[in-house]
C-alpha positions in Angstrom: 168.0 85.0 61.9 168.2 88.1 59.7 168.6 90.9 62.3 169.1 93.6 59.7 165.8 92.8 58.1 164.1 92.6 61.5 165.5 96.0 62.4 164.6 97.7 59.2 161.0 96.3 59.2 160.5 97.3 62.8 161.7 100.9 62.1 159.4 101.2 59.1 156.3 99.5 60.4 156.6 99.5 64.2 156.1 95.8 64.1 157.8 92.7 62.8 156.2 89.3 63.0 156.9 85.6 62.5 160.3 85.7 64.2 161.2 82.1 65.1 162.2 82.1 68.8 161.7 78.4 69.7 160.6 75.4 67.8 157.0 74.2 67.8 158.0 71.3 69.9 159.6 73.6 72.5 156.6 75.8 72.5 154.4 72.8 73.2 156.6 71.8 76.1 156.4 75.3 77.6 152.6 75.1 77.2 152.5 71.8 79.2 154.6 73.5 81.9 152.2 76.5 82.1 149.1 74.3 82.2 150.6 72.1 84.9 151.0 75.2 87.1 147.5 76.4 86.2 146.1 73.0 87.2 147.5 73.7 90.7 147.1 77.4 91.1 144.3 78.5 88.7 144.4 80.8 85.7 147.5 82.9 85.2 145.9 85.2 82.6 147.1 88.8 82.9 149.2 88.3 86.0 152.1 90.7 85.7 155.8 89.8 86.5 155.2 86.1 86.0 158.9 85.6 85.2 159.7 86.2 88.9 158.0 83.0 90.1 157.9 80.6 87.1 160.9 79.0 85.4 159.3 78.6 82.0 158.6 82.2 81.1 162.0 83.2 82.6 163.8 80.7 80.3 161.9 82.1 77.3 162.6 85.8 77.9 166.3 85.2 78.7 167.1 83.1 75.6 169.7 84.5 73.1 167.2 84.2 70.3 165.0 86.7 72.0 167.7 89.0 73.4 169.5 89.2 70.1 166.4 90.7 68.5 165.7 93.0 71.4 169.3 94.3 71.3 168.9 95.1 67.6 165.9 97.2 68.4 166.8 99.1 71.7 170.5 98.5 72.2 172.9 96.3 74.2 171.6 97.2 77.7 168.4 95.4 78.3 166.0 95.3 81.3 163.0 93.0 81.5 160.2 95.3 82.6 157.3 93.0 82.6 155.9 89.6 81.4 152.4 88.2 81.5 150.4 85.4 79.9 147.5 86.6 77.7 145.1 83.7 77.2 141.9 83.6 75.2 139.9 80.6 76.0 138.1 78.8 73.1 134.8 80.2 71.8 134.8 83.2 74.2 133.8 86.8 73.5 136.8 88.5 75.0 138.6 90.9 72.7 141.2 93.7 72.8 140.1 97.0 71.4 142.2 99.3 69.2 144.9 100.8 71.5 148.5 101.8 72.0 150.4 100.3 74.8 152.5 103.4 75.8 149.4 105.5 76.5 149.2 104.3 80.1 152.7 103.2 80.9 154.3 106.5 82.0 157.8 105.7 80.6 160.3 108.5 80.0 161.5 107.5 76.6 159.0 106.3 74.0 161.6 104.7 71.7 163.7 102.8 74.3 161.2 100.0 74.7 159.8 97.1 72.7 157.1 94.5 73.4 157.3 90.8 72.4 154.3 88.6 71.9 155.4 84.9 71.8 152.9 82.3 70.7 152.9 79.4 73.2 150.0 77.9 71.2 149.2 78.7 67.5 147.7 82.1 67.0 145.9 82.1 63.6 143.4 84.8 62.6 140.5 82.7 63.8 141.9 82.6 67.3 142.0 86.4 67.6 145.6 87.0 66.7 146.9 90.6 67.0 146.0 92.9 64.1 148.5 95.8 63.6 148.4 99.1 61.8 151.9 99.3 60.2 153.6 102.7 60.5 151.1 104.0 63.1 153.9 104.3 65.6 155.3 107.3 63.7 152.3 109.5 64.5 152.7 109.2 68.3 149.9 109.0 70.8 146.3 108.8 69.5 143.3 109.8 71.5 141.8 107.1 73.7 138.5 106.8 75.4 137.7 104.5 78.4 134.7 102.2 78.3 135.3 99.3 80.7 132.9 96.4 81.0 132.0 95.5 77.4 134.2 92.5 76.9 137.4 94.5 76.2 140.0 92.8 78.3 142.2 95.9 78.7 142.4 96.9 82.3 140.8 100.4 81.8 138.7 99.5 78.9 140.7 101.9 76.8 140.2 102.2 73.0 140.9 104.3 70.0 137.7 105.2 68.0 139.3 106.7 64.9 141.4 103.9 63.2 142.0 103.5 59.5 141.2 99.7 59.4 142.0 99.5 55.7 145.7 99.8 56.7 145.5 97.0 59.3 147.2 93.7 58.9 146.8 90.5 60.9 149.9 89.1 62.7 149.1 85.4 62.8 151.8 83.3 64.5 152.8 79.7 64.6 153.6 78.2 68.0 157.2 79.3 68.8 157.0 82.4 66.7 157.0 85.9 68.1 156.1 89.4 67.0 157.9 92.5 68.3 156.1 95.9 68.3 156.6 99.5 69.3 154.5 100.9 72.1 152.8 103.4 69.8 151.8 100.9 67.2 148.0 100.7 67.1 146.7 97.2 67.4 143.7 95.1 68.3 142.6 91.4 68.6 139.2 89.7 68.0 137.5 86.9 70.0 138.8 83.4 69.8 136.4 81.3 67.6 138.6 78.2 67.6 138.5 75.0 69.7 141.9 75.7 71.2 143.2 78.2 73.7 145.2 81.2 72.3 148.2 81.4 74.6 150.7 84.2 74.3 153.6 85.4 76.5 153.5 89.2 76.4 156.8 90.8 77.4 158.1 94.3 77.7 161.8 95.2 77.5 163.3 98.7 78.2 166.7 100.3 78.1 167.9 101.1 81.6 167.7 104.9 81.2 164.0 104.6 80.4 162.3 104.9 83.7 158.7 104.7 85.0 157.7 108.3 85.9 155.0 107.6 88.5 156.0 104.6 90.5 159.0 102.9 92.2 159.2 99.8 89.9 161.3 96.7 89.7 163.1 95.2 86.6 165.6 92.5 85.8 168.8 93.2 84.0 169.1 90.6 81.2 172.0 91.9 79.1 174.7 94.6 79.3 174.7 96.9 82.3 172.5 99.3 84.2 174.3 102.6 84.8 171.1 104.4 86.0 169.6 102.4 88.9 166.0 103.6 88.2 164.6 100.1 89.0 164.9 97.9 92.1 166.0 94.3 91.4 163.4 91.6 91.5 163.4 87.9 92.5 164.1 85.2 90.0 162.4 81.8 90.1 164.1 79.1 92.1 162.1 76.3 90.5 159.3 75.4 88.2 157.0 77.5 90.4 158.4 79.4 93.3 155.5 79.1 95.8 157.3 81.2 98.4 157.2 84.2 96.1 153.5 84.0 95.2 152.4 86.6 97.6 155.1 88.9 96.3 153.9 88.2 92.7 150.4 89.2 93.4 151.6 92.4 95.1 153.8 93.2 92.1 151.0 92.5 89.8 148.8 94.9 91.7 151.5 97.6 91.7 152.0 97.2 87.9 148.3 97.6 87.3 148.2 100.6 89.6 151.1 102.2 87.7 149.0 102.6 84.5 148.4 106.4 84.2 145.2 107.8 82.8 145.7 110.8 80.6 
Protein backbone atom coordinates (compact mmCIF):
# COMPACT_ATOMS: atom_id res chain seq x y z
CA UNK A 1 0.00 0.00 0.00
CA UNK A 2 1.49 3.32 -1.13
CA UNK A 3 0.55 5.59 1.77
CA UNK A 4 2.50 8.54 0.34
CA UNK A 5 0.46 8.40 -2.88
CA UNK A 6 -2.77 8.02 -0.94
CA UNK A 7 -1.96 11.05 1.21
CA UNK A 8 -0.91 13.29 -1.68
CA UNK A 9 -3.98 12.34 -3.74
CA UNK A 10 -6.28 12.95 -0.79
CA UNK A 11 -4.76 16.35 -0.08
CA UNK A 12 -5.10 17.42 -3.73
CA UNK A 13 -8.50 15.91 -4.56
CA UNK A 14 -10.24 15.45 -1.22
CA UNK A 15 -10.82 11.83 -2.20
CA UNK A 16 -8.79 8.73 -2.97
CA UNK A 17 -10.38 5.57 -4.32
CA UNK A 18 -9.66 1.91 -5.06
CA UNK A 19 -7.72 1.34 -1.86
CA UNK A 20 -7.55 -2.43 -1.29
CA UNK A 21 -8.66 -3.04 2.30
CA UNK A 22 -9.68 -6.71 2.19
CA UNK A 23 -9.76 -9.33 -0.54
CA UNK A 24 -12.86 -9.95 -2.64
CA UNK A 25 -13.25 -13.28 -0.86
CA UNK A 26 -13.12 -11.62 2.57
CA UNK A 27 -15.65 -9.01 1.42
CA UNK A 28 -17.99 -11.79 0.30
CA UNK A 29 -17.65 -13.45 3.71
CA UNK A 30 -18.51 -10.18 5.46
CA UNK A 31 -21.53 -9.81 3.16
CA UNK A 32 -22.78 -13.26 4.19
CA UNK A 33 -22.36 -12.31 7.85
CA UNK A 34 -24.31 -9.08 7.33
CA UNK A 35 -27.11 -10.78 5.43
CA UNK A 36 -27.39 -13.51 8.07
CA UNK A 37 -28.04 -10.80 10.68
CA UNK A 38 -30.50 -9.07 8.33
CA UNK A 39 -32.39 -12.34 7.88
CA UNK A 40 -33.00 -12.38 11.63
CA UNK A 41 -33.40 -8.68 12.46
CA UNK A 42 -34.43 -6.96 9.21
CA UNK A 43 -32.74 -4.26 7.18
CA UNK A 44 -29.71 -2.54 8.69
CA UNK A 45 -29.63 0.26 6.12
CA UNK A 46 -28.59 3.58 7.65
CA UNK A 47 -28.46 2.37 11.26
CA UNK A 48 -25.70 4.38 12.93
CA UNK A 49 -23.11 2.99 15.36
CA UNK A 50 -23.48 -0.52 13.91
CA UNK A 51 -19.94 -1.38 15.07
CA UNK A 52 -21.18 -1.38 18.68
CA UNK A 53 -23.33 -4.50 18.21
CA UNK A 54 -21.93 -6.41 15.20
CA UNK A 55 -18.57 -8.15 15.02
CA UNK A 56 -18.20 -7.94 11.23
CA UNK A 57 -18.10 -4.13 10.84
CA UNK A 58 -16.01 -3.81 14.00
CA UNK A 59 -13.41 -6.19 12.55
CA UNK A 60 -13.31 -4.21 9.30
CA UNK A 61 -12.88 -0.76 10.84
CA UNK A 62 -10.20 -1.91 13.26
CA UNK A 63 -8.00 -3.62 10.67
CA UNK A 64 -4.45 -2.33 10.23
CA UNK A 65 -5.08 -1.87 6.49
CA UNK A 66 -7.79 0.69 7.32
CA UNK A 67 -6.11 2.37 10.27
CA UNK A 68 -2.79 2.80 8.44
CA UNK A 69 -4.59 4.84 5.78
CA UNK A 70 -6.56 6.84 8.34
CA UNK A 71 -3.39 7.61 10.30
CA UNK A 72 -1.74 8.93 7.15
CA UNK A 73 -4.68 11.33 6.70
CA UNK A 74 -5.56 12.60 10.20
CA UNK A 75 -2.67 11.53 12.43
CA UNK A 76 -1.80 8.75 14.90
CA UNK A 77 -4.65 9.28 17.38
CA UNK A 78 -7.84 7.87 15.89
CA UNK A 79 -11.40 7.72 17.17
CA UNK A 80 -14.16 5.79 15.44
CA UNK A 81 -17.02 8.31 15.35
CA UNK A 82 -19.64 6.38 13.39
CA UNK A 83 -20.30 3.44 11.11
CA UNK A 84 -23.39 2.54 9.11
CA UNK A 85 -24.30 0.27 6.23
CA UNK A 86 -25.61 2.12 3.18
CA UNK A 87 -27.52 -0.33 1.00
CA UNK A 88 -29.19 0.25 -2.35
CA UNK A 89 -31.45 -2.59 -3.34
CA UNK A 90 -31.53 -3.72 -7.00
CA UNK A 91 -33.59 -1.67 -9.44
CA UNK A 92 -34.70 0.94 -6.91
CA UNK A 93 -35.06 4.70 -7.38
CA UNK A 94 -33.18 5.71 -4.23
CA UNK A 95 -30.39 8.19 -4.85
CA UNK A 96 -28.14 10.54 -2.89
CA UNK A 97 -28.20 14.19 -4.00
CA UNK A 98 -25.12 16.37 -4.35
CA UNK A 99 -23.99 17.23 -0.83
CA UNK A 100 -21.13 17.67 1.62
CA UNK A 101 -21.04 15.53 4.76
CA UNK A 102 -19.68 18.17 7.12
CA UNK A 103 -22.55 20.60 6.57
CA UNK A 104 -24.67 18.95 9.26
CA UNK A 105 -22.17 17.26 11.57
CA UNK A 106 -21.25 20.16 13.85
CA UNK A 107 -17.61 19.10 14.30
CA UNK A 108 -15.07 21.57 15.66
CA UNK A 109 -12.21 20.90 13.18
CA UNK A 110 -13.07 20.42 9.51
CA UNK A 111 -9.75 18.78 8.64
CA UNK A 112 -9.43 16.35 11.55
CA UNK A 113 -11.86 13.82 10.09
CA UNK A 114 -12.13 11.42 7.17
CA UNK A 115 -14.86 9.14 5.83
CA UNK A 116 -14.31 5.67 4.42
CA UNK A 117 -16.74 3.93 2.07
CA UNK A 118 -15.89 0.22 1.93
CA UNK A 119 -17.52 -1.91 -0.78
CA UNK A 120 -18.94 -5.08 0.77
CA UNK A 121 -20.42 -5.87 -2.66
CA UNK A 122 -19.15 -4.55 -6.01
CA UNK A 123 -20.06 -0.90 -6.62
CA UNK A 124 -19.81 -0.23 -10.37
CA UNK A 125 -21.20 2.89 -11.99
CA UNK A 126 -24.43 1.06 -12.87
CA UNK A 127 -25.10 0.30 -9.19
CA UNK A 128 -25.02 3.96 -8.23
CA UNK A 129 -21.44 4.24 -6.99
CA UNK A 130 -20.38 7.52 -5.45
CA UNK A 131 -19.48 10.34 -7.84
CA UNK A 132 -17.02 12.91 -6.48
CA UNK A 133 -15.96 16.42 -7.47
CA UNK A 134 -12.17 16.33 -6.95
CA UNK A 135 -10.73 19.41 -5.27
CA UNK A 136 -14.12 20.70 -4.11
CA UNK A 137 -13.07 20.29 -0.47
CA UNK A 138 -10.76 23.28 -0.82
CA UNK A 139 -13.67 25.71 -1.26
CA UNK A 140 -15.28 24.84 2.08
CA UNK A 141 -19.00 24.76 2.67
CA UNK A 142 -21.37 25.14 -0.30
CA UNK A 143 -24.97 26.31 0.02
CA UNK A 144 -27.47 23.50 0.62
CA UNK A 145 -31.25 23.43 0.36
CA UNK A 146 -33.53 20.88 2.04
CA UNK A 147 -36.10 18.99 -0.03
CA UNK A 148 -37.08 15.78 1.79
CA UNK A 149 -39.36 13.18 0.31
CA UNK A 150 -38.30 12.96 -3.35
CA UNK A 151 -36.23 9.76 -3.23
CA UNK A 152 -33.10 11.42 -1.85
CA UNK A 153 -32.03 9.10 0.97
CA UNK A 154 -30.24 11.80 2.95
CA UNK A 155 -31.94 12.31 6.30
CA UNK A 156 -32.88 15.96 5.76
CA UNK A 157 -33.20 15.81 1.98
CA UNK A 158 -30.25 18.18 1.70
CA UNK A 159 -28.73 18.97 -1.67
CA UNK A 160 -26.44 21.41 -3.47
CA UNK A 161 -28.05 22.93 -6.55
CA UNK A 162 -24.99 24.61 -8.10
CA UNK A 163 -22.44 21.89 -8.97
CA UNK A 164 -20.02 21.86 -11.89
CA UNK A 165 -20.83 18.32 -13.03
CA UNK A 166 -18.18 18.46 -15.76
CA UNK A 167 -15.58 18.11 -13.02
CA UNK A 168 -17.26 15.09 -11.40
CA UNK A 169 -15.67 11.64 -11.50
CA UNK A 170 -17.23 8.25 -10.60
CA UNK A 171 -15.63 6.30 -7.77
CA UNK A 172 -16.44 2.72 -8.77
CA UNK A 173 -15.14 0.08 -6.38
CA UNK A 174 -14.56 -3.63 -6.49
CA UNK A 175 -15.66 -5.67 -3.49
CA UNK A 176 -13.05 -5.19 -0.77
CA UNK A 177 -11.91 -1.80 -2.05
CA UNK A 178 -12.51 1.46 -0.20
CA UNK A 179 -12.54 5.15 -0.91
CA UNK A 180 -11.60 7.84 1.60
CA UNK A 181 -12.98 11.35 1.32
CA UNK A 182 -12.90 14.70 3.11
CA UNK A 183 -16.12 15.98 4.65
CA UNK A 184 -16.24 19.00 2.31
CA UNK A 185 -15.80 16.96 -0.88
CA UNK A 186 -18.98 17.33 -2.93
CA UNK A 187 -20.46 13.99 -3.98
CA UNK A 188 -23.60 12.21 -5.12
CA UNK A 189 -24.79 8.75 -6.17
CA UNK A 190 -27.44 7.59 -8.64
CA UNK A 191 -30.03 4.78 -8.35
CA UNK A 192 -28.97 1.15 -8.53
CA UNK A 193 -29.94 -0.24 -11.96
CA UNK A 194 -28.26 -3.64 -11.50
CA UNK A 195 -29.59 -7.01 -10.34
CA UNK A 196 -27.43 -7.00 -7.21
CA UNK A 197 -27.49 -5.05 -3.96
CA UNK A 198 -24.99 -2.20 -3.60
CA UNK A 199 -23.68 -2.63 -0.06
CA UNK A 200 -21.21 -0.23 1.48
CA UNK A 201 -19.91 0.25 5.00
CA UNK A 202 -19.70 3.99 5.58
CA UNK A 203 -17.35 4.99 8.41
CA UNK A 204 -16.27 8.28 9.98
CA UNK A 205 -12.99 8.70 11.84
CA UNK A 206 -11.97 11.77 13.83
CA UNK A 207 -8.93 12.93 15.77
CA UNK A 208 -9.69 13.10 19.52
CA UNK A 209 -9.52 16.90 19.72
CA UNK A 210 -12.28 17.18 17.09
CA UNK A 211 -15.48 17.28 19.12
CA UNK A 212 -19.18 17.43 18.29
CA UNK A 213 -20.32 20.92 19.24
CA UNK A 214 -24.01 20.27 19.88
CA UNK A 215 -24.37 16.90 21.58
CA UNK A 216 -22.75 14.64 24.17
CA UNK A 217 -21.58 11.89 21.82
CA UNK A 218 -19.77 8.55 22.06
CA UNK A 219 -16.74 7.24 20.15
CA UNK A 220 -14.27 4.36 20.26
CA UNK A 221 -10.52 4.86 20.49
CA UNK A 222 -8.89 2.66 17.82
CA UNK A 223 -5.27 3.82 17.78
CA UNK A 224 -3.03 6.14 19.78
CA UNK A 225 -4.45 8.00 22.76
CA UNK A 226 -7.26 10.37 23.64
CA UNK A 227 -5.94 13.28 25.70
CA UNK A 228 -9.16 15.31 25.46
CA UNK A 229 -12.08 13.20 26.68
CA UNK A 230 -14.72 14.87 24.51
CA UNK A 231 -16.49 11.56 23.86
CA UNK A 232 -17.94 8.96 26.17
CA UNK A 233 -16.78 5.38 25.54
CA UNK A 234 -19.18 3.04 23.78
CA UNK A 235 -19.77 -0.73 23.90
CA UNK A 236 -17.97 -3.18 21.66
CA UNK A 237 -19.69 -6.26 20.23
CA UNK A 238 -19.41 -9.40 22.33
CA UNK A 239 -20.36 -11.70 19.45
CA UNK A 240 -21.55 -11.85 15.87
CA UNK A 241 -24.60 -9.85 16.96
CA UNK A 242 -24.90 -8.50 20.49
CA UNK A 243 -28.64 -8.82 21.07
CA UNK A 244 -28.39 -7.34 24.57
CA UNK A 245 -27.17 -4.06 23.05
CA UNK A 246 -29.83 -3.67 20.35
CA UNK A 247 -31.97 -1.23 22.35
CA UNK A 248 -28.87 0.86 23.04
CA UNK A 249 -27.99 0.73 19.33
CA UNK A 250 -31.32 2.17 18.26
CA UNK A 251 -31.04 4.88 20.93
CA UNK A 252 -27.53 5.75 19.70
CA UNK A 253 -28.78 5.78 16.11
CA UNK A 254 -31.54 8.22 17.04
CA UNK A 255 -29.10 10.44 18.92
CA UNK A 256 -26.68 10.50 15.98
CA UNK A 257 -29.48 11.52 13.62
CA UNK A 258 -30.70 14.14 16.07
CA UNK A 259 -27.17 15.60 16.22
CA UNK A 260 -27.31 16.72 12.59
CA UNK A 261 -27.46 20.50 12.69
CA UNK A 262 -29.37 22.54 10.17
CA UNK A 263 -27.65 25.73 9.10
